[in-house]
C-alpha positions in Angstrom: -39.4 25.2 121.9 -38.2 22.2 123.1 -34.7 22.0 124.3 -31.7 20.5 122.8 -30.8 17.0 123.9 -27.9 16.0 122.1 -26.0 18.4 124.9 -25.5 17.6 128.4 -25.2 19.6 130.9 -21.7 20.7 130.5 -22.4 22.2 126.8 -20.8 18.6 125.4 -22.3 16.7 123.0 -22.9 13.2 123.8 -25.8 10.2 122.3 -29.3 10.9 124.1 -29.9 7.6 126.5 -32.5 6.4 125.3 -33.0 3.6 127.6 -35.8 4.0 129.4 -37.6 5.8 127.1 -40.8 2.3 125.8 -39.8 0.5 122.7 -42.6 2.3 119.9 -44.1 1.4 116.6 -42.0 4.2 114.7 -43.5 5.7 111.1 -41.0 8.8 109.8 -41.1 9.4 105.5 -38.6 12.5 104.8 -39.5 13.4 100.9 -37.3 15.9 98.4 -36.8 16.8 95.1 -34.2 17.2 91.9 -34.6 19.1 89.5 -33.2 18.9 86.3 -33.1 19.4 82.3 -36.6 17.4 80.5 -33.9 16.6 78.3 -32.5 14.7 81.6 -35.9 13.3 82.7 -36.7 11.9 79.2 -33.4 9.5 79.2 -34.6 8.4 82.7 -38.2 8.2 82.3 -36.6 6.1 78.7 -34.7 4.0 80.6 -32.1 5.0 78.1 -29.7 6.4 81.1 -25.6 5.3 80.1 -25.2 3.6 83.9 -28.7 1.6 83.7 -31.3 1.8 85.8 -31.6 5.4 86.9 -34.3 4.9 89.7 -34.3 0.9 90.7 -30.3 1.8 91.8 -31.7 5.1 93.4 -34.0 3.3 95.6 -31.2 0.3 96.4 -29.5 3.6 97.7 -31.9 4.8 99.9 -32.8 1.6 101.4 -28.6 1.0 102.0 -28.2 5.2 103.3 -30.9 4.3 105.8 -29.7 1.5 107.3 -25.8 2.8 107.5 -26.9 6.2 109.0 -25.5 5.7 112.4 -22.6 5.7 110.5 -23.0 8.4 109.0 -24.6 10.9 111.8 -22.0 10.8 114.7 -25.1 11.2 117.5 -27.7 8.8 116.1 -28.4 5.5 117.5 -28.2 1.7 115.2 -31.4 0.9 114.9 -32.9 -2.3 113.7 -35.2 -1.1 111.0 -38.1 -2.9 110.0 -39.3 -1.6 106.7 -37.7 1.1 104.5 -39.3 2.1 101.0 -38.8 4.4 98.4 -41.1 6.0 95.7 -40.5 8.3 93.1 -42.4 10.5 91.0 -41.3 12.0 88.0 -42.6 16.0 87.8 -44.2 16.8 83.9 -42.2 19.0 82.1 -45.6 20.3 81.8 -45.9 21.9 85.1 -45.1 25.1 85.6 -40.7 25.1 87.4 -41.1 21.9 88.2 -39.2 19.1 85.7 -37.6 16.0 87.9 -38.0 13.4 90.2 -39.4 13.4 93.9 -38.7 10.8 96.2 -40.7 9.8 99.4 -38.5 7.2 101.7 -40.6 5.6 104.6 -38.7 3.7 107.3 -40.3 2.0 110.1 -39.3 0.6 113.3 -40.2 -0.7 117.0 -37.5 0.8 119.0 -36.7 3.4 121.7 -35.9 6.6 119.2 -37.1 7.6 115.6 -36.3 7.0 112.0 -37.0 10.2 111.1 -33.0 10.8 110.4 -32.6 7.5 108.4 -35.9 8.8 106.1 -33.9 12.0 105.6 -31.0 10.0 104.7 -32.5 8.3 102.2 -34.1 10.7 100.6 -30.7 12.8 100.2 -28.8 9.6 99.2 -31.3 8.4 96.3 -31.2 12.4 94.9 -27.7 11.9 95.2 -27.6 9.0 93.2 -30.0 10.3 90.3 -27.5 13.0 90.9 -24.4 10.9 90.2 -26.1 8.4 87.3 -27.3 11.4 85.0 -24.3 13.8 86.2 -22.8 13.0 82.2 -26.0 14.5 80.8 -27.1 17.2 82.9 -24.6 18.4 85.4 -27.1 21.8 86.5 -29.3 19.4 88.5 -29.8 20.3 91.8 -32.0 18.7 95.0 -34.2 20.8 97.1 -36.6 20.8 99.7 -35.5 17.1 101.7 -37.6 17.7 104.9 -39.9 15.3 107.1 -43.1 15.4 105.6 -44.7 13.3 108.8 -43.7 11.4 111.7 -45.9 8.9 114.4 -44.5 7.0 117.4 -42.8 7.6 120.7 -43.7 10.3 122.8 -44.2 13.3 120.5 -46.8 12.1 119.3 -47.1 12.0 115.4 -46.4 15.2 113.1 -47.5 16.3 109.6 -45.3 19.3 107.7 -48.0 21.6 107.0 
């Protein structure tokens, strides 16, 4: 396991200096899911939620969140993102234990540091937006399994979750 990079020699938190790192094409994909009642999923799929197009608004929220990650996570670098894509997939009520929506965020940049935090933030905020828009119908929704699925670029190379 590598040493933690956000602490200096005295153990104080600091922003990692990336000035000497090469700018490379970097990609991160994160994913997570929100579980809900079958009736809530039906509302979303039918477009009948009181607040409007749930997935359309959640997509925009996820994109905005990726762009604002450095404002939310104290030691993240502000990055010039070149792409943010948010995808949703409904899990059928016929699949055992799966009634809800899976969200995947793909974030890209060309720079000296990765975009894993931006992808994770995008997924979390997109799923939270679904919760916010549907909470009147289903307060028991729950968010699960948010994690980095893959990352490419940089000195550490590629990672794909098992």
